[in-house]
C-alpha positions in Angstrom: -24.0 -9.5 -21.6 -20.5 -10.9 -22.3 -18.9 -8.0 -20.4 -20.4 -9.4 -17.2 -19.4 -13.0 -17.8 -18.0 -14.5 -14.6 -15.4 -17.1 -13.8 -16.6 -20.0 -11.7 -14.7 -21.1 -8.7 -14.0 -24.3 -10.5 -12.4 -22.5 -13.4 -10.3 -20.4 -11.1 -8.9 -23.4 -9.2 -8.7 -25.9 -12.0 -5.4 -27.6 -12.6 -3.4 -26.8 -15.7 -0.3 -28.3 -17.3 0.9 -24.9 -18.3 3.7 -22.9 -16.7 3.1 -21.9 -13.1 4.6 -19.8 -10.4 6.5 -21.5 -7.6 4.9 -22.1 -4.2 7.7 -21.0 -1.9 6.0 -18.7 0.8 5.0 -19.8 4.2 2.9 -18.0 6.8 5.9 -16.2 8.3 7.0 -15.0 4.9 3.5 -13.7 4.1 3.3 -11.8 7.5 6.7 -10.3 6.7 5.5 -9.4 3.2 2.6 -7.6 4.7 4.7 -5.7 7.3 7.1 -4.8 4.5 4.3 -3.2 2.5 2.6 -1.5 5.4 5.4 0.1 7.4 7.0 2.7 5.2 7.1 6.5 5.5 3.5 6.5 6.8 4.7 5.5 10.3 7.2 8.4 10.4 5.2 11.1 8.5 1.5 10.4 9.0 1.7 10.2 12.7 3.0 13.7 13.2 0.7 15.1 10.6 -2.4 13.6 12.2 -1.3 14.7 15.7 -0.5 18.2 14.7 -3.4 18.9 12.4 -6.2 16.9 14.0 -6.1 14.6 16.9 -3.3 15.7 19.2 -2.1 13.0 21.7 -5.2 11.0 20.8 -3.7 10.1 17.5 -3.2 6.7 19.1 -7.1 6.4 19.0 -7.0 7.5 15.3 -4.7 4.6 14.6 -7.2 2.2 16.3 -10.1 3.7 14.3 -8.2 3.3 11.0 -7.1 -0.2 11.9 -10.7 -1.2 12.5 -11.6 0.1 9.0 -8.7 -1.9 7.5 -9.7 -4.9 9.5 -13.1 -5.0 7.9 -11.5 -5.1 4.4 -8.8 -7.4 5.7 -11.3 -10.0 6.9 -13.0 -10.0 3.4 -9.6 -10.3 1.7 -8.8 -13.3 4.0 -12.0 -15.1 3.0 -11.4 -14.7 -0.7 -7.7 -15.6 -0.4 -8.6 -18.9 1.4 -11.2 -19.8 -1.3 -9.3 -18.6 -4.4 -5.6 -19.1 -3.6 -4.3 -17.7 -6.9 -2.6 -14.6 -8.1 -4.6 -11.5 -8.9 -5.9 -10.2 -5.6 -9.1 -8.0 -5.9 -9.1 -8.4 -9.7 -9.6 -12.2 -9.4 -12.2 -11.9 -6.7 -14.2 -9.4 -8.7 -14.0 -11.8 -11.8 -15.6 -14.5 -9.7 -18.4 -12.4 -8.2 -19.2 -9.3 -10.3 -18.1 -10.2 -13.9 -15.3 -9.4 -16.3 -15.8 -5.7 -16.8 -15.8 -5.0 -13.1 -12.7 -7.2 -12.8 -11.0 -5.1 -15.5 -11.9 -1.9 -13.8 -10.5 -3.0 -10.5 -7.4 -4.4 -12.2 -6.9 -1.1 -13.9 -7.4 0.7 -10.5 -4.8 -1.5 -8.9 -2.2 0.1 -11.3 -2.8 3.3 -9.4 -2.0 1.6 -6.1 1.0 -0.6 -7.1 2.7 1.0 -10.1 2.2 4.7 -9.3 2.7 3.9 -5.7 6.1 2.3 -6.4 7.2 5.2 -8.5 6.2 7.8 -5.8 7.9 5.8 -3.1 11.1 5.5 -5.1 11.2 9.3 -5.5 10.9 9.6 -1.7 13.6 7.0 -1.3 15.9 9.2 -3.4 15.2 12.2 -1.2 16.0 10.4 2.0 19.1 8.8 0.5 20.3 12.3 -0.3 19.6 13.4 3.3 21.6 10.5 4.6 24.5 11.5 2.3 24.3 15.1 3.5 23.0 16.4 0.2 25.9 15.0 -1.7 23.9 14.1 -4.8 23.8 16.9 -7.4 20.3 18.4 -7.7 20.2 17.8 -11.4 20.6 14.0 -10.9 18.0 13.5 -8.1 15.1 15.6 -9.4 12.8 15.5 -12.5 13.1 18.0 -15.3 9.9 19.6 -14.0 11.6 20.7 -10.8 14.0 23.6 -10.2 15.7 25.4 -7.4 17.8 28.5 -6.9 21.4 27.7 -6.1 23.9 30.5 -5.6 21.6 32.9 -7.4 21.1 30.6 -10.4 18.2 28.5 -11.4 19.1 24.8 -11.5 16.7 22.3 -13.2 16.6 18.6 -12.6 17.6 16.2 -15.4 16.6 12.8 -14.1 16.1 11.2 -10.7 18.9 8.5 -10.9 18.7 7.2 -7.3 15.0 6.5 -7.8 15.9 4.5 -11.0 18.7 2.7 -9.2 16.5 1.3 -6.4 13.9 0.3 -9.0 16.5 -1.6 -11.1 17.9 -3.4 -8.1 14.4 -4.5 -6.8 13.1 -5.4 -10.3 16.2 -7.7 -10.8 15.6 -9.2 -7.4 12.0 -10.0 -8.3 13.0 -11.6 -11.6 15.5 -13.8 -9.7 12.7 -15.3 -7.7 9.9 -14.8 -5.1 11.8 -16.8 -2.4 14.9 -14.6 -2.8 12.7 -11.5 -2.7 10.9 -12.7 0.4 14.2 -13.4 2.1 15.5 -9.9 1.4 12.2 -8.4 2.4 12.4 -10.3 5.7 15.8 -8.9 6.4 14.6 -5.4 5.6 11.5 -5.8 7.8 13.7 -7.0 10.7 16.0 -4.0 10.4 13.2 -1.4 10.3 11.1 -3.0 13.0 14.2 -3.3 15.2 14.9 0.4 14.8 11.3 1.3 15.5 11.4 -0.8 18.7 14.7 0.9 19.7 13.0 4.3 19.4 10.0 3.2 21.4 12.2 1.7 24.1 14.5 4.7 24.5 11.9 7.3 23.8 9.6 5.8 26.5 12.1 7.1 29.1 11.7 10.7 27.8 7.9 10.8 27.8 6.6 13.9 29.5 3.2 13.0 31.0 2.1 16.7 30.5 2.3 16.2 26.8 -0.5 13.7 27.0 -2.9 16.0 28.8 -5.4 16.7 27.7 -5.3 13.4 25.9 -8.4 14.3 23.7 -8.3 18.0 22.7 -11.5 19.6 24.1 -14.1 20.3 21.4 -14.2 24.0 22.4 -10.4 24.4 22.1 -9.2 27.2 19.8 -8.9 26.2 16.2 -5.5 24.8 15.1 -4.4 27.1 12.4 -2.1 26.5 9.4 0.6 29.0 8.4 -2.0 30.6 6.0 -4.3 31.3 9.0 -6.9 28.7 8.0 -7.9 25.8 10.3 -6.5 22.4 9.3 -9.8 20.5 9.4 -12.6 20.8 6.9 -15.6 21.4 9.2 -16.0 22.5 12.8 -16.9 19.1 14.0 -13.6 17.7 12.8 -11.4 20.4 14.4 -11.1 18.8 17.8 -12.5 16.1 20.2 -13.8 12.9 18.7 -14.2 14.7 15.3 -10.5 15.4 15.3 -9.8 11.7 16.1 -11.9 10.6 13.2 -10.3 13.2 10.9 -6.9 11.9 12.1 -7.9 8.4 11.2 -8.5 9.6 7.7 -4.9 10.8 7.6 -3.3 7.7 9.2 -5.5 5.2 7.3 -3.2 5.5 4.4 -0.3 4.4 6.6 -2.0 0.9 6.5 -2.1 0.6 2.8 -0.2 -2.5 1.6 -1.7 -5.4 3.5 -3.8 -6.3 0.4 -0.6 -6.9 -1.5 -0.2 -10.1 0.4 -3.2 -11.5 -1.5 -1.4 -11.0 -4.8 1.1 -13.7 -3.7 -1.6 -16.3 -3.0 -0.4 -18.4 -5.9 3.1 -18.6 -4.4 1.9 -19.6 -0.9 2.7 -23.2 0.2 -0.6 -23.6 2.0 -2.8 -20.7 0.9 -6.0 -21.8 2.6 -4.3 -21.5 6.0 -1.4 -19.1 5.4 -3.1 -16.3 3.5 -5.5 -15.3 6.3 -2.5 -15.5 8.7 -0.5 -13.3 6.4 -3.1 -10.6 5.9 -4.5 -10.4 9.4 -1.2 -11.1 11.1 0.6 -8.2 9.4 -2.3 -5.9 10.2 -2.2 -6.8 13.9 1.6 -6.4 14.2 1.6 -3.1 12.4 -1.3 -1.7 14.5 0.5 -2.5 17.7 3.7 -0.9 16.5 1.7 2.2 15.3 0.0 2.7 18.6 3.2 2.4 20.6 5.1 4.6 18.3 2.5 7.4 18.3 2.2 7.2 22.1 5.9 7.7 22.5 6.2 10.4 19.8 3.5 12.6 21.2 4.8 11.9 24.7 8.4 13.0 23.9 7.3 16.1 21.9 4.1 18.1 22.4 1.7 17.7 19.5 1.8 21.5 19.0 5.3 21.1 17.7 3.9 19.2 14.7 1.4 21.9 13.7 3.8 23.9 11.5 7.2 22.1 11.7 8.8 18.7 12.2 6.3 16.7 10.3 8.3 14.9 7.6 11.3 14.6 9.9 9.1 14.2 13.0 11.2 11.5 14.7 14.5 13.3 14.0 12.9 16.5 15.2 11.8 15.0 18.5 15.1 13.3 19.1 17.2 16.5 18.4 15.0 18.7 20.6 14.0 16.4 23.4 16.4 13.4 23.5 19.8 15.0 23.7 22.7 12.7 23.2 20.8 10.3 20.8 21.8 11.8 17.5 22.9 8.4 16.3 19.3 7.2 16.7 18.2 9.9 14.3 20.5 8.5 11.7 19.2 5.0 12.4 15.7 6.2 11.9 16.7 7.6 8.4 18.1 4.1 7.7 14.8 2.6 8.8 12.9 4.9 6.5 15.1 3.9 3.6 14.6 0.2 4.5 10.9 0.8 4.8 10.7 2.5 1.4 12.7 -0.4 -0.2 10.4 -3.1 1.1 7.3 -1.1 0.1 8.6 -0.7 -3.5 9.5 -4.4 -3.6 6.0 -5.5 -2.6 4.3 -3.1 -4.8 6.3 -4.1 -7.9 5.6 -7.8 -7.1 1.9 -7.1 -6.6 1.5 -5.3 -9.9 3.4 -7.9 -11.9 1.2 -10.6 -10.4 -2.0 -8.7 -11.2 -0.7 -8.3 -14.8 0.2 -12.0 -14.9 -3.4 -13.1 -14.1 -5.0 -10.5 -16.4 -2.8 -11.8 -19.2 -3.7 -15.4 -18.5 -7.3 -14.4 -19.0 -6.6 -12.7 -22.3 -7.3 -9.2 -21.1 -3.7 -8.2 -21.5 -1.1 -9.4 -24.1 0.6 -12.7 -23.5 3.9 -11.1 -22.8 2.7 -10.2 -19.3 2.3 -13.9 -18.4 5.5 -15.3 -19.9 7.6 -17.0 -17.2 11.3 -17.2 -17.0 12.4 -20.7 -18.0 14.6 -21.1 -14.9 13.3 -18.7 -12.2 9.5 -19.2 -13.0 8.8 -15.5 -12.5 6.9 -13.1 -14.9 10.2 -11.5 -15.9 9.0 -9.8 -19.1 6.2 -8.2 -17.0 8.7 -7.1 -14.5 10.9 -5.5 -17.2 8.0 -3.7 -18.8 6.8 -2.5 -15.4 10.3 -1.2 -14.6 10.2 0.9 -17.8 6.8 2.4 -17.0 7.5 3.0 -13.3 11.1 4.1 -14.0 10.0 6.7 -16.5 7.6 8.1 -14.0 10.1 8.0 -11.1 12.9 9.6 -13.2 11.1 12.4 -15.0 7.9 13.2 -13.0 7.7 14.9 -9.5 6.4 12.7 -6.7 3.7 15.2 -5.9 1.9 14.5 -9.2 0.7 11.1 -8.1 -1.0 12.7 -5.1 -3.6 10.6 -3.5 -4.2 8.4 -6.7 -2.5 5.5 -5.0 -5.0 5.7 -2.1 -8.1 6.1 -4.2 -7.2 3.0 -6.2 -6.7 1.0 -3.0 -9.9 2.1 -1.4 -11.9 1.3 -4.6 -10.4 -2.2 -4.5 -11.4 -2.6 -0.8 -15.0 -1.6 -1.6 -15.4 -4.2 -4.4 -13.8 -7.0 -2.3 -16.2 -6.3 0.6 -19.1 -6.3 -1.9 -17.8 -9.5 -3.4 -18.0 -11.4 -0.1 -21.7 -10.6 0.2 -22.4 -11.6 -3.4 -20.5 -14.9 -3.2 -22.3 -15.8 0.0 -25.6 -15.5 -1.8 -24.6 -17.0 -5.1 -22.7 -20.0 -3.7 -23.6 -20.4 0.0 -22.4 -24.1 0.1 -18.9 -23.3 -1.1 -16.1 -24.6 1.2 -14.6 -21.5 3.0 -11.5 -22.4 5.0 -11.7 -18.9 6.5 -15.0 -17.1 6.9 -15.5 -13.4 7.4 -17.5 -13.0 10.6 -20.9 -11.2 10.8 -21.7 -11.1 7.1 -23.1 -8.8 5.8 -22.4 -6.4 8.6 -18.6 -6.5 8.4 -18.4 -6.0 4.6 -21.0 -3.2 4.7 -19.0 -1.4 7.4 -15.9 -1.9 5.3 -17.6 -0.4 2.2 -18.9 2.6 4.3 -15.5 3.4 5.8 -13.7 3.1 2.5 -16.3 5.1 0.6 -16.1 7.8 3.2 -12.3 8.0 2.7 -12.8 8.4 -1.1 -15.3 11.2 -0.6 -12.9 12.9 1.7 -10.1 13.0 -0.9 -9.5 16.2 -2.9 -11.8 16.8 -5.9 -8.8 17.0 -8.2 -7.8 13.5 -7.2 -11.3 12.2 -7.8 -11.3 13.7 -11.3 -7.9 12.4 -12.2 -9.0 8.9 -11.1 -12.2 9.3 -13.2 -10.0 10.1 -16.2 -7.8 7.1 -15.5 -10.9 4.9 -15.4 -12.2 6.2 -18.7 -8.9 5.5 -20.4 -9.1 1.9 -18.9 -12.6 1.4 -20.4 -11.3 2.5 -23.8 -8.6 -0.1 -23.6 -11.0 -2.7 -22.4 -13.5 -2.2 -25.3 -10.8 -1.7 -27.8 -8.6 -4.7 -26.9 -9.5 -6.7 -23.9 -13.1 -7.5 -24.6 -12.2 -8.9 -28.0 -9.3 -11.0 -26.6 -11.0 -12.3 -23.5 -10.8 -16.1 -23.4 -13.8 -16.4 -21.2 -15.8 -14.0 -23.3 -15.0 -15.9 -26.5 -16.1 -19.1 -24.8 -12.7 -20.6 -25.0 -10.8 -22.4 -22.3 -9.4 -20.2 -19.6 -5.9 -20.8 -18.7 -6.3 -20.4 -15.0 -3.4 -19.6 -12.7 -3.1 -23.1 -11.4 -3.5 -24.7 -8.0 -0.9 -27.4 -8.8 2.2 -25.3 -8.5 5.8 -26.4 -8.9 7.1 -27.2 -5.4 10.3 -25.6 -4.3 
């Protein structure tokens, strides 16, 4: 069947005389890119939520469990990125191993991760900016028309979220200007937010109360941790406390790691992808895991985890500083700045990742040519960036952030599963292929990666699963209505692969 037609590795890596993206990113830039995508609000919000609702002080172990799950997928991504050093990420890998329709499905799923993720994060960016400004932005101009609040006895409705649009405009223009410029700005942002995190760890370490870490693992027979509505936080008795609570906490903090896969979308812009891509993917995971563990140890040492059961979650660091680290109010302000910086780099990497996936899908004929048109001077997919801004901007300005829910996560997890499966399939179909980086213990590592990610999907709310199903059905309608008939590979024509021979900086 033509819908299962595959690209060969030779087709994917063939040279072309067409327009290409610039190779400007080294290993350091790729690691920074990964850190920029991973460290966002997850570090500041997910830690307190997992500690208060599930794991207690052992949230540090939850981060380790989640990191192991991400490492399984990261090792598989690293192998593919070293073999197929072109833009497209999981979409491209699926095209080479499972066929066109699976590639389309995963490319469509990545929109949930990147586009909707960027919109949701830009809305949160707007909220934190308003906090930093002391609520100085009028409610009408930082909320969607679907939101309202009572002010002085009158109901005030939002009109548009202008700060969210502002950050999207700035970052979209930066991406159009060039990948190297974007990577430089991202590197500066990463330095700022990591520095502030390290300052909190260094100062907070002096305020750790050892009693807050005892018991480190909440006893399995401890009383249930109740929400304000009187119901236990966890879904089943096993997951209330003990190791069950640690595993449940891992499910919460797992999503704080989302973003390392975005590094693979920049493969076509890496100077030496066979060497640099595995370093970028795995290096960013290692750095972020170490920071997460240290941060969670300090946070649960400064403030008892019980403080995060019903309060202090979203502003957990500021809460801990104001209640237990007197005299360091300035640090609370710096943390807000770090969160804003973290949001900015996450949006930047997500917008870049989405435009690169669109670029590759357009080169294959599955999307209109406009998505792969490059700027004559900057050599970036500027039209794709502009269209993406309109889509993401409309969502950010006029839709509440809560609507996206966990759709970003389900799209990511689905991509992880297919990449893990793809490694096994490619080992069988092309065992002699040169692999500059090889995933260890195949098929064990990919299988474990699929199991962990599938478990995370099952654990998501049923409403999210149904919404994702509806999104996939819409994607299939578009595929059979347009993409299948315009596919260059399906028609037997020459593929215009995203080339290996890129323009040097």
